[in-house]
N, CA, C and O atoms as a DFTB+ gen file, in Angstrom:
368 C
 N C O
     1  1       0.840      -1.194       0.000
     2  2       0.000       0.000       0.000
     3  2       0.879       1.250       0.000
     4  3       1.954       1.263       0.600
     5  1       0.422       2.275      -0.664
     6  2       1.126       3.547      -0.653
     7  2       0.710       4.348       0.581
     8  3      -0.265       4.014       1.254
     9  1       1.450       5.386       0.857
    10  2       1.114       6.265       1.983
    11  2      -0.304       6.812       1.813
    12  3      -1.073       6.838       2.775
    13  1      -0.653       7.240       0.621
    14  2      -1.985       7.796       0.349
    15  2      -3.072       6.755       0.610
    16  3      -4.115       7.078       1.179
    17  1      -2.834       5.518       0.201
    18  2      -3.814       4.454       0.424
    19  2      -4.009       4.188       1.921
    20  3      -5.129       3.964       2.380
    21  1      -2.918       4.216       2.666
    22  2      -3.016       4.018       4.117
    23  2      -3.789       5.167       4.753
    24  3      -4.670       4.941       5.582
    25  1      -3.464       6.394       4.367
    26  2      -4.176       7.563       4.904
    27  2      -5.658       7.487       4.569
    28  3      -6.502       7.722       5.434
    29  1      -5.983       7.161       3.322
    30  2      -7.394       7.063       2.913
    31  2      -8.126       6.000       3.723
    32  3      -9.259       6.210       4.156
    33  1      -7.470       4.857       3.926
    34  2      -8.072       3.777       4.712
    35  2      -8.366       4.249       6.140
    36  3      -9.464       4.037       6.656
    37  1      -7.376       4.890       6.774
    38  2      -7.558       5.353       8.149
    39  2      -8.675       6.387       8.249
    40  3      -9.491       6.335       9.170
    41  1      -8.712       7.318       7.313
    42  2      -9.743       8.361       7.331
    43  2     -11.125       7.767       7.106
    44  3     -12.065       8.082       7.835
    45  1     -11.249       6.913       6.104
    46  2     -12.554       6.313       5.809
    47  2     -13.069       5.489       6.987
    48  3     -14.242       5.571       7.350
    49  1     -12.181       4.699       7.574
    50  2     -12.609       3.867       8.704
    51  2     -12.966       4.726       9.912
    52  3     -13.924       4.429      10.626
    53  1     -12.195       5.792      10.141
    54  2     -12.477       6.692      11.267
    55  2     -13.802       7.430      11.078
    56  3     -14.433       7.827      12.058
    57  1     -14.220       7.612       9.845
    58  2     -15.487       8.303       9.577
    59  2     -16.699       7.435       9.911
    60  3     -17.770       7.967      10.200
    61  1     -16.551       6.110       9.879
    62  2     -17.710       5.249      10.088
    63  2     -17.647       4.441      11.389
    64  3     -18.649       3.856      11.801
    65  1     -16.479       4.404      12.035
    66  2     -16.326       3.645      13.277
    67  2     -15.868       4.568      14.406
    68  3     -14.680       4.870      14.514
    69  1     -16.805       5.017      15.248
    70  2     -16.450       5.954      16.331
    71  2     -15.337       5.442      17.258
    72  3     -14.479       6.224      17.668
    73  1     -15.336       4.154      17.593
    74  2     -14.298       3.616      18.480
    75  2     -12.923       3.657      17.820
    76  3     -11.920       3.949      18.472
    77  1     -12.885       3.362      16.522
    78  2     -11.632       3.423      15.767
    79  2     -11.124       4.862      15.746
    80  3      -9.935       5.108      15.947
    81  1     -12.020       5.806      15.505
    82  2     -11.665       7.230      15.459
    83  2     -11.063       7.682      16.792
    84  3     -10.038       8.363      16.828
    85  1     -11.721       7.290      17.883
    86  2     -11.237       7.663      19.213
    87  2      -9.846       7.102      19.455
    88  3      -8.963       7.804      19.950
    89  1      -9.652       5.844      19.110
    90  2      -8.341       5.214      19.305
    91  2      -7.277       5.850      18.416
    92  3      -6.133       6.023      18.836
    93  1      -7.654       6.196      17.191
    94  2      -6.713       6.851      16.278
    95  2      -6.278       8.205      16.836
    96  3      -5.116       8.589      16.704
    97  1      -7.201       8.919      17.452
    98  2      -6.879      10.212      18.048
    99  2      -6.038      10.067      19.316
   100  3      -5.137      10.868      19.559
   101  1      -6.329       9.055      20.116
   102  2      -5.688       8.917      21.425
   103  2      -4.403       8.080      21.408
   104  3      -3.472       8.374      22.157
   105  1      -4.342       7.056      20.574
   106  2      -3.189       6.154      20.541
   107  2      -2.819       5.786      19.098
   108  3      -2.858       4.613      18.728
   109  1      -2.464       6.781      18.290
   110  2      -2.249       6.495      16.865
   111  2      -1.126       5.496      16.587
   112  3      -1.297       4.605      15.756
   113  1       0.009       5.624      17.257
   114  2       1.123       4.716      16.976
   115  2       0.763       3.279      17.328
   116  3       1.065       2.357      16.571
   117  1       0.123       3.086      18.467
   118  2      -0.255       1.736      18.872
   119  2      -1.273       1.145      17.896
   120  3      -1.190      -0.033      17.550
   121  1      -2.222       1.952      17.457
   122  2      -3.225       1.481      16.502
   123  2      -2.562       1.060      15.193
   124  3      -2.883       0.005      14.646
   125  1      -1.640       1.878      14.690
   126  2      -0.968       1.549      13.433
   127  2      -0.129       0.283      13.569
   128  3      -0.070      -0.530      12.647
   129  1       0.517       0.118      14.716
   130  2       1.274      -1.125      14.949
   131  2       0.324      -2.324      14.951
   132  3       0.626      -3.368      14.373
   133  1      -0.827      -2.162      15.608
   134  2      -1.806      -3.248      15.654
   135  2      -2.328      -3.602      14.262
   136  3      -2.737      -4.737      14.017
   137  1      -2.311      -2.629      13.356
   138  2      -2.725      -2.873      11.969
   139  2      -1.597      -3.488      11.139
   140  3      -1.783      -3.796       9.962
   141  1      -0.428      -3.665      11.759
   142  2       0.685      -4.309      11.067
   143  2       1.654      -3.364      10.389
   144  3       2.501      -3.807       9.613
   145  1       1.549      -2.068      10.663
   146  2       2.468      -1.113      10.049
   147  2       3.713      -0.965      10.919
   148  3       3.608      -0.945      12.146
   149  1       4.886      -0.862      10.302
   150  2       6.133      -0.791      11.061
   151  2       6.390       0.608      11.618
   152  3       7.034       1.433      10.970
   153  1       5.887       0.863      12.810
   154  2       6.055       2.162      13.456
   155  2       7.018       1.986      14.627
   156  3       6.730       1.239      15.561
   157  1       8.149       2.665      14.581
   158  2       9.138       2.569      15.653
   159  2       8.665       3.251      16.924
   160  3       7.814       4.140      16.883
   161  1       9.220       2.831      18.056
   162  2       8.863       3.418      19.348
   163  2       9.258       4.885      19.449
   164  3       8.676       5.633      20.235
   165  1      10.241       5.299      18.662
   166  2      10.715       6.677      18.719
   167  2       9.991       7.603      17.727
   168  3      10.373       8.762      17.569
   169  1       8.957       7.093      17.067
   170  2       8.207       7.880      16.086
   171  2       7.023       8.552      16.764
   172  3       6.285       7.914      17.515
   173  1       6.845       9.834      16.499
   174  2       5.703      10.579      17.016
   175  2       4.683      10.718      15.900
   176  3       5.012      11.188      14.811
   177  1       3.462      10.318      16.160
   178  2       2.395      10.443      15.173
   179  2       1.335      11.369      15.755
   180  3       0.832      11.137      16.854
   181  1       1.003      12.410      15.017
   182  2      -0.002      13.368      15.451
   183  2      -1.230      13.234      14.555
   184  3      -1.127      13.305      13.331
   185  1      -2.372      13.043      15.165
   186  2      -3.625      13.008      14.430
   187  2      -4.403      14.239      14.877
   188  3      -4.663      14.421      16.066
   189  1      -4.767      15.069      13.929
   190  2      -5.465      16.310      14.231
   191  2      -6.876      16.224      13.675
   192  3      -7.074      15.915      12.499
   193  1      -7.833      16.492      14.509
   194  2      -9.234      16.454      14.096
   195  2      -9.668      17.870      13.721
   196  3      -9.623      18.786      14.542
   197  1     -10.089      18.031      12.468
   198  2     -10.552      19.345      12.042
   199  2     -11.851      19.698      12.746
   200  3     -12.682      18.838      13.038
   201  1     -11.996      20.969      13.006
   202  2     -13.206      21.490      13.626
   203  2     -13.937      22.358      12.605
   204  3     -13.356      22.752      11.594
   205  1     -15.210      22.657      12.868
   206  2     -15.922      23.540      11.947
   207  2     -15.147      24.847      11.746
   208  3     -14.570      25.400      12.683
   209  1     -15.153      25.308      10.531
   210  2     -14.485      26.542      10.146
   211  2     -12.973      26.481      10.359
   212  3     -12.336      27.502      10.616
   213  1     -12.405      25.283      10.251
   214  2     -10.957      25.136      10.347
   215  2     -10.462      24.359       9.135
   216  3     -11.234      23.685       8.452
   217  1      -9.188      24.464       8.886
   218  2      -8.565      23.773       7.763
   219  2      -7.164      23.365       8.192
   220  3      -6.397      24.203       8.667
   221  1      -6.820      22.105       8.036
   222  2      -5.490      21.616       8.401
   223  2      -4.690      21.336       7.138
   224  3      -5.188      20.707       6.204
   225  1      -3.483      21.793       7.115
   226  2      -2.566      21.549       6.009
   227  2      -1.271      21.016       6.603
   228  3      -0.676      21.644       7.480
   229  1      -0.842      19.869       6.129
   230  2       0.387      19.262       6.627
   231  2       1.435      19.321       5.525
   232  3       1.229      18.809       4.425
   233  1       2.538      19.942       5.830
   234  2       3.660      19.998       4.897
   235  2       4.652      18.917       5.290
   236  3       5.086      18.874       6.441
   237  1       5.022      18.039       4.360
   238  2       6.008      17.011       4.699
   239  2       7.375      17.644       4.948
   240  3       7.712      18.693       4.398
   241  1       8.138      16.977       5.788
   242  2       9.487      17.489       6.048
   243  2      10.331      17.317       4.800
   244  3      10.075      16.428       3.988
   245  1      11.322      18.152       4.649
   246  2      12.229      18.065       3.509
   247  2      13.336      17.088       3.868
   248  3      14.086      17.309       4.818
   249  1      13.433      16.005       3.102
   250  2      14.440      14.984       3.378
   251  2      15.833      15.471       3.000
   252  3      16.787      15.311       3.762
   253  1      15.938      16.064       1.819
   254  2      17.176      16.672       1.332
   255  2      16.852      17.349       0.010
   256  3      15.740      17.221      -0.503
   257  1      17.794      18.050      -0.524
   258  2      17.589      18.792      -1.766
   259  2      17.134      17.846      -2.880
   260  3      17.823      16.878      -3.198
   261  1      15.976      18.132      -3.465
   262  2      15.425      17.278      -4.510
   263  2      16.305      17.210      -5.755
   264  3      16.243      16.230      -6.498
   265  1      17.122      18.235      -5.994
   266  2      18.001      18.222      -7.171
   267  2      19.049      17.124      -7.071
   268  3      19.580      16.685      -8.092
   269  1      19.360      16.669      -5.844
   270  2      20.374      15.640      -5.657
   271  2      19.807      14.234      -5.800
   272  3      20.579      13.276      -5.847
   273  1      18.497      14.075      -5.872
   274  2      17.882      12.752      -5.899
   275  2      17.825      12.194      -7.309
   276  3      17.601      12.923      -8.275
   277  1      18.035      10.874      -7.410
   278  2      17.880      10.225      -8.698
   279  2      16.402       9.902      -8.922
   280  3      15.576      10.141      -8.041
   281  1      16.071       9.368     -10.079
   282  2      14.672       9.092     -10.428
   283  2      13.971       8.172      -9.453
   284  3      12.811       8.405      -9.112
   285  1      14.647       7.131      -8.995
   286  2      14.047       6.191      -8.046
   287  2      13.727       6.847      -6.721
   288  3      12.674       6.598      -6.134
   289  1      14.637       7.688      -6.249
   290  2      14.401       8.392      -4.990
   291  2      13.250       9.383      -5.124
   292  3      12.451       9.535      -4.200
   293  1      13.162      10.058      -6.269
   294  2      12.062      10.993      -6.490
   295  2      10.717      10.262      -6.515
   296  3       9.725      10.766      -5.987
   297  1      10.683       9.064      -7.133
   298  2       9.459       8.259      -7.132
   299  2       9.028       7.939      -5.713
   300  3       7.844       8.004      -5.381
   301  1       9.998       7.595      -4.881
   302  2       9.685       7.236      -3.490
   303  2       9.102       8.427      -2.734
   304  3       8.112       8.276      -2.019
   305  1       9.693       9.590      -2.881
   306  2       9.205      10.785      -2.204
   307  2       7.812      11.168      -2.688
   308  3       6.984      11.638      -1.908
   309  1       7.558      10.966      -3.974
   310  2       6.277      11.356      -4.552
   311  2       5.210      10.291      -4.391
   312  3       4.081      10.483      -4.841
   313  1       5.537       9.171      -3.761
   314  2       4.548       8.115      -3.560
   315  2       4.514       7.111      -4.684
   316  3       3.559       6.341      -4.783
   317  1       5.527       7.089      -5.540
   318  2       5.540       6.192      -6.677
   319  2       5.871       4.753      -6.344
   320  3       5.704       3.870      -7.186
   321  1       6.336       4.501      -5.137
   322  2       6.672       3.136      -4.736
   323  2       5.664       2.695      -3.692
   324  3       5.361       3.442      -2.762
   325  1       5.140       1.478      -3.841
   326  2       4.149       1.001      -2.891
   327  2       4.802       0.138      -1.826
   328  3       5.977      -0.219      -1.917
   329  1       4.004      -0.187      -0.813
   330  2       4.478      -1.019       0.282
   331  2       4.364      -0.274       1.591
   332  3       4.781       0.880       1.690
   333  1       3.801      -0.924       2.604
   334  2       3.587      -0.237       3.868
   335  2       4.891       0.181       4.530
   336  3       4.914       1.160       5.276
   337  1       5.973      -0.540       4.273
   338  2       7.251      -0.172       4.863
   339  2       7.682       1.192       4.355
   340  3       8.273       1.969       5.106
   341  1       7.402       1.498       3.108
   342  2       7.765       2.787       2.527
   343  2       7.036       3.943       3.205
   344  3       7.534       5.069       3.218
   345  1       5.869       3.673       3.763
   346  2       5.079       4.723       4.406
   347  2       5.851       5.397       5.519
   348  3       5.774       6.615       5.679
   349  1       6.596       4.619       6.290
   350  2       7.303       5.165       7.432
   351  2       8.808       5.263       7.214
   352  3       9.561       5.451       8.170
   353  1       9.253       5.137       5.958
   354  2      10.679       5.248       5.675
   355  2      11.158       6.649       6.074
   356  3      10.550       7.652       5.702
   357  1      12.207       6.699       6.804
   358  2      12.738       7.980       7.253
   359  2      12.148       8.430       8.581
   360  3      12.597       9.426       9.147
   361  1      11.156       7.716       9.087
   362  2      10.535       8.072      10.343
   363  2      10.890       7.074      11.430
   364  3      10.872       7.416      12.613
   365  1      11.213       5.840      11.046
   366  2      11.489       4.804      12.056
   367  2      12.961       4.741      12.385
   368  3      13.375       3.930      13.213
């Protein structure tokens, strides 16, 4: 699965399962581990719940200068490579 697919799955499930949503908000790393995703103990995961009249925008961290990356590395940053391990690459 790609990062986008994992995010979509979590959002969709949180929209229809109140208990899942609560757990995702309160214990996101533990929930993701329970789902089989490789989340290290030193990784901080923040789940932010939008409120009425609010908008959340998350900017990914800059790994390094994109001009130095080869085509394969650019694919990985842009989500071109699938696999749940890739989702947390650089975070674990």
